[in-house]
Phi, psi and omega in degrees: 000141177233137176235119180255137183212150175291330182221131178234121181274117177248171177304336181268000183119193184277133163261151187241144179053068183230159174237129178265126181259129183232131176227131179051038175079007182242138176289121182263332181180167175234112186240186178301158179300132177244140183291323180266116180212158178289325179221138176235135184210174177283314188220136170250129175228162175298145174306145185280149179239116181254105184271358183217090182206138186249359182142199180161154175052040175098347180265136182231117184297343181279344189220343187284159174274175187299319182294323178292322176296316178299319179297320177296319179294326176293322176298316181299317181299316180300334183260016168102354180266122183257342177221144182222139162259123178287121183273103175265122190250178187300115188202173175303144186303318183296325180284324174297318179293324176298318178293322177299321180298316179295318180296320174302317179298318178298315179298321177294320178296321179292327178295341180250022169112352177296140187271197180095174176304140184288124172281101186282334181165201188243139168251114175272108176263082188102181011271018186266061187239178184266140174292346181267004181211057188288326190063234179262010179282162181257119182303329185301333189255008178292142175238152174295141184280070178255157177298322181299313179295321178299313182295322179298320181289320190254004184308126181090349184230007184304328184291341181261358178280117181253339186209139178228129171259131180212165174265105188296336185284351182272048179054049186262007186303316183295319179292321178300317178296319180297311181296321180298316179296331180277352181082017178275131177286149186230134172245143167274124182200159187048055191230145173246030185295144173286171178296322179296318177294328177292315177305313180297314183299318180290331177290328187260000173140344175295132188254347182192185181239131181287138180020077189310139183081335184262136177056040172218156176299127182299157175291129177230144187294337177254345176229076191295330176072177185296331182297323179296314177296327177297322177286323186277333183276114185298338184272350187272135174270147180232115172289152175212128171275101189265039177278355181066016171252310179292325183223132180297143182308322179292326175289325174299313179299324178300315179302312183297318181293329179280320189259330182079172186292341184261007174224359175254131183241123177278133177226154180268326187055028183293150178235179187302329182272355177295129179091352178275157179298158176304141182158184177253133185228150169253112180297158177304329179281357174105349183282143174271131183227142178243122178257121179222129183055033178081357180262134183258120185224159173284165178301336178282351179101359179283139173295136181244004178175174184290165183250359184202161177285166183303320184296322176296321178298322176298313179299323177299319178296317179298324183294338180258015173098003177288131179305144185303318179299314180299317182300318181284328175301318186292345180247010181215284184296320184291312176297326178298318178295317180297318183275349182060048178240157176292144177127174176083004183220140170258094180216153178299142173096357180248162177303139180288115172226095192225131174252123178260129187235156172272187186290348177259013182062032173263143185289143173250307179205146177240130182255128173227104184066239178266357184269136176238117181250113180276142177291137179240000000 
């Protein structure tokens, strides 16, 4: 397979007038522009990696069956996302484990040829969170962040857990140490941690902050909180829902200016009602949700998920002056680095994960290995 593009984004920046050569799903090289190619586009960028997403367009990772999840993953691939962490959130343990079982089934099906964006693993957003920073979570289902509770929740599925969001101030040191030894990435989220507790958490293994500014104690000049340390600590990654609903564009710009493209991670935080027409919905998991003007909220008015796909969030970043390369790095190379997974780079010798775009940064086709998914 050959892909010719006016611009190809590599880890070193954009190359111009190039052809990417792919054999057996692997990038073999990047050469001069060739007139004859399987696909021709304006721009090639690495496939996007969404490490924080709970579903979308009617699919809910907490309740759907494997086929419905696969259909959703096929939709994601057509829209430029090549890897997903399924976000299983704070819920009764038996339902969280049921969702883990379905996600394992999906991963097994993909290992045997089922298509769509690759389900790389699981992001546990809870249940080890703070009652003082619930967001749209249910206080009833919170568990203490102990190793015993974690093992009880994940028994039989520990190998597919790639990311855990927890409130570090809730006596979570032992669990943080356990997860760090297991190679699981950790975010501080749904947290009321002080700045001092944040310093400690980042010293012992927490690597980043979940959906920055959301479901955390706001920054205050006399009580700066964990968010301040997240901005000041050069090693800390910061997720951001850049739909411009969860976070004001100027606050989004603040994160980027403080963290840069290699420590800011764009995430969608999409839920089952993301992308559906305005109206009232009962999610498969049983929650009542109201979608108005494209925004998905609980009956109390709290945002319960993102308003756009990752590629739109990238375009939003470009619209506020972020360089195009930086915007795409934050949705591909940077999450891959944080999660320690393959992907996020167009270089020889790696699996082909490539998003082909037109001059308006709209998707044309997404390549994942040998699969080519055309945008519809």
